[in-house]
Every structure is written in C-alpha cells, then in structure tokens.
Backbone as a ProteinNet text record, in pm:
[ID]
protein_1_A
[PRIMARY]
MKWHNGLVFGGFAVLILLGWSGVFDPKGHAPAGQPAFVELNTMKMAALREAFNRAADRVRVVILVSPT
[TERTIARY]
11478.2	11387.6	11257.1	11241.1	11117.3	10999.2	11019.8	10911.3	10862	10952.5	10915.4	10818.2	10846.5	10757.1	10620.3	10619.1	10492.8	10413.4	10482.5	10416.3	10353.3	10426.3	10373.3	10252.7	10265.6	10155.4	10033.5	10055.5	9946.5	9876.4	9955.3	9897.2	9808	9856.5	9775	9649.3	9661.6	9546.3	9440.4	9482.6	9387.7	9317.9	9392.4	9330.9	9231.7	9265.7	9175.3	9048.1	9062.4	8944.5	8855	8915.8	8836.5	8763	8832.1	8768.7	8656.8	8678.9	8579.3	8455.8	8476	8363.2	8285.4	8333.7	8259.7	8299	8407.8	8449.1	8480.1	8541.2	8579.1	8470	8353.9	8245	8180.3	8187.7	8129.5	7978.3	7915.8	7770.8	7729.7	7825.6	7797.8	7738.4	7733.3	7676	7779.6	7764.7	7854.9	7797.8	7884.3	7835.6	7752.1	7670.5	7585.4	7670.5	7631.2	7702.3	7816.2	7847.1	7955.8	7895.4	7937.8	7884.8	7929.2	7846.5	7878.2	7994.3	8065.9	8172	8110.4	8188.4	8141.3	8215.5	8140.2	8200.3	8221.8	8348.7	8380.3	8365.7	8318.7	8320	8350.1	8350.6	8389.3	8292.1	8166.9	8069	8090.8	8143.9	8160.6	8296.6	8388.8	8522.3	8518.5	8434.3	8424.6	8375.1	8278.1	8226	8333.8	8412.6	8522.1	8625	8661.1	8759.2	8709	8582.3	8526.3	8524.4	8483.2	8480.6	8621.4	8716.8	8855.8	8909.8	8883.8	8932.7	8863.9	8736	8665	8723.5	8783.3	8836.2	8985.1	9031.7	9174.3	9228.1	9141.6	9186.4	9187.7	9153.2	9150.2	9239.1	9267.2	9343.5	9252.6	9303.8	9225.6	9296.8	9220.6	9275.5	9185.7	9245.6	9172.7	9234.8	9154.6	9202.9	9133	9212.8	9158.5	9187.6	9085.5	9100	9056.4	9140.6	9110.9	9125.1	9038.7	9049.7	9166.3	9230.4	9341	9474.6
11405.4	11293.8	11333.7	11460.1	11502.6	11492	11514.8	11504.1	11360.2	11264.1	11122.4	11089.5	11140.1	11116.8	11178.7	11296.9	11362.4	11285.5	11226.9	11148.1	11022.6	10955.5	10836.2	10872.7	10978.3	11022.5	11060.2	11130.6	11169.7	11048.9	10948	10825.4	10754.6	10743.9	10682.6	10764	10894.8	10981.6	10961	10951	10929.4	10794.7	10689.3	10557.6	10557.7	10623.6	10630.6	10706.6	10817.9	10895.6	10818.8	10747.5	10667.7	10555.8	10489.4	10383.4	10437	10553.3	10614.2	10656.6	10702.5	10749.1	10634.1	10512.7	10397.1	10352.3	10403.7	10363.8	10214.9	10162.9	10022.1	9933.7	9988.3	9912.4	9825.2	9692.6	9606.8	9619.2	9671.2	9686.6	9823	9903.1	10035.7	10028.3	10139.7	10145.2	10200.9	10164.8	10212	10340.6	10427	10547.1	10509.9	10601.9	10577.7	10539.2	10435.8	10391.5	10295	10270.7	10178.1	10052.5	9934.8	9813.5	9802.1	9741.6	9726.1	9628.5	9645.2	9550.7	9414.6	9311.1	9175	9116.7	9060.4	8990.4	8845.6	8804.4	8670.8	8564.6	8450.4	8330.1	8214	8094.2	7980.1	7958.2	7995.6	7976.2	8074.2	8192	8295.1	8290.3	8208.6	8203.9	8153	8055.4	8002.6	8111.7	8190.1	8298.7	8403.8	8435.1	8531.6	8478.6	8352.4	8291.8	8297.9	8265.8	8268.2	8410	8508.3	8647	8696.5	8659.8	8699.1	8640.8	8515	8449.6	8501.4	8539.6	8596	8729.2	8803.9	8936.7	8932.7	8826.7	8811.1	8918	8981.2	9082.7	9223.6	9237.2	9367	9363.6	9482	9491.7	9445.7	9357.1	9303.5	9333.3	9374.5	9403.7	9337.7	9258.4	9198.2	9252.1	9315.7	9374.2	9302.1	9240.6	9173.9	9259.2	9298.9	9383.1	9302	9295.3	9218.9	9308.1	9292.8	9377.3	9339	9228.6	9186.2	9205
11214	11229.1	11298.2	11334.5	11398.3	11302.6	11174	11077	11068.7	11089.1	11084.4	11197.3	11317.6	11431.2	11406	11347	11314.9	11211.6	11115.6	11012.4	11072.5	11159.6	11224.7	11311.4	11390.1	11475.3	11390	11281.2	11192.3	11132.1	11093.7	11038.1	11138.7	11262.7	11367.2	11394	11392.8	11417.5	11309.6	11184.1	11074.5	11090.7	11122.4	11140.7	11256.3	11364.3	11479.1	11441.7	11371.5	11332	11235.2	11140.6	11046.7	11119.5	11210.4	11287.8	11374.2	11433	11520.7	11441.9	11319.9	11239.4	11175.9	11192.5	11142.3	11004.3	10949.4	10814.8	10809.3	10915.5	10917.2	10977.1	11001.9	11060.7	10953.6	10965.8	10861.8	10853.4	10955.9	10954.2	10898.7	10859.6	10805.7	10666	10598.7	10464.8	10367.5	10242.7	10138.3	10077.8	10024.9	9956.1	9834	9789.1	9672.4	9551.5	9482.1	9363	9389.8	9514.4	9548.2	9609.5	9560.7	9621.7	9767.1	9848.7	9990.9	10008.8	10119.1	10152.3	10180.1	10154.8	10176.6	10295.2	10387.7	10500.4	10458	10452.7	10401.9	10509.4	10465.7	10547.8	10454.3	10504.1	10419.9	10305.2	10321.9	10215.2	10099.1	10128.2	10025.8	9956.6	10004.8	9944.5	9800.3	9772	9635.3	9539.8	9582.9	9498.6	9475.3	9578.7	9562.6	9463	9474.4	9383.8	9238.9	9217.7	9082.3	9025.3	9104.5	9057.9	9029.1	9112.6	9093.2	8962.5	8937.3	8816.3	8690.3	8700.1	8583.9	8541.2	8632.2	8603.1	8570.7	8507.5	8479	8384.3	8305.5	8210.7	8270.2	8398	8465.6	8589.3	8641.4	8766.4	8879.7	8964.7	9076.4	9206.9	9306	9437.8	9541.5	9628.1	9739.3	9867.2	9948.4	10074.4	10188.8	10273.8	10391.1	10512.4	10583.5	10700.8	10822.3	10921.3	11040.3	11162.8	11260.7	11379.7	11471	11445	11532	11466.1
[MASK]
++++++++++++++++++++++++++++++++++++++++++++++++++++++++++++++++++++

C-alpha cells in the first residue's frame, strides 16, 4: 500500500503546483486558440443552458470548480 500513499501525495502535489502557477486563477488568461473560462453568475446561466442545449449532437462537458 506504499504506492497508494505516493499516488495520493503526488496528486496533491500536482494540484498545489497548478494552483500556485495560476492555472485555476479565474483572472488568468487562456492559451492561444482556446476560449477563456467563463465566470458564471445568475445572468449567465440562461446563456449556458442555451449553448448546452444547442450542442445536443456533440459531447458536452460542464466543469464547475469552486474554491471551497
């Protein structure tokens, strides 16, 4: 089970490094060619719902990331 502890520790280390480098920073920038992340609020939920429903013929993924 020592490999399991190393895997868990490695996973936490990667998350800490990504957070430290600003990957999860909503004020950061997206790489060239990639649309920027959208910060959702109640006004933008309707637009998200419409875009999600328009893409019914494709694979759709919604990822919600919260700091808590």
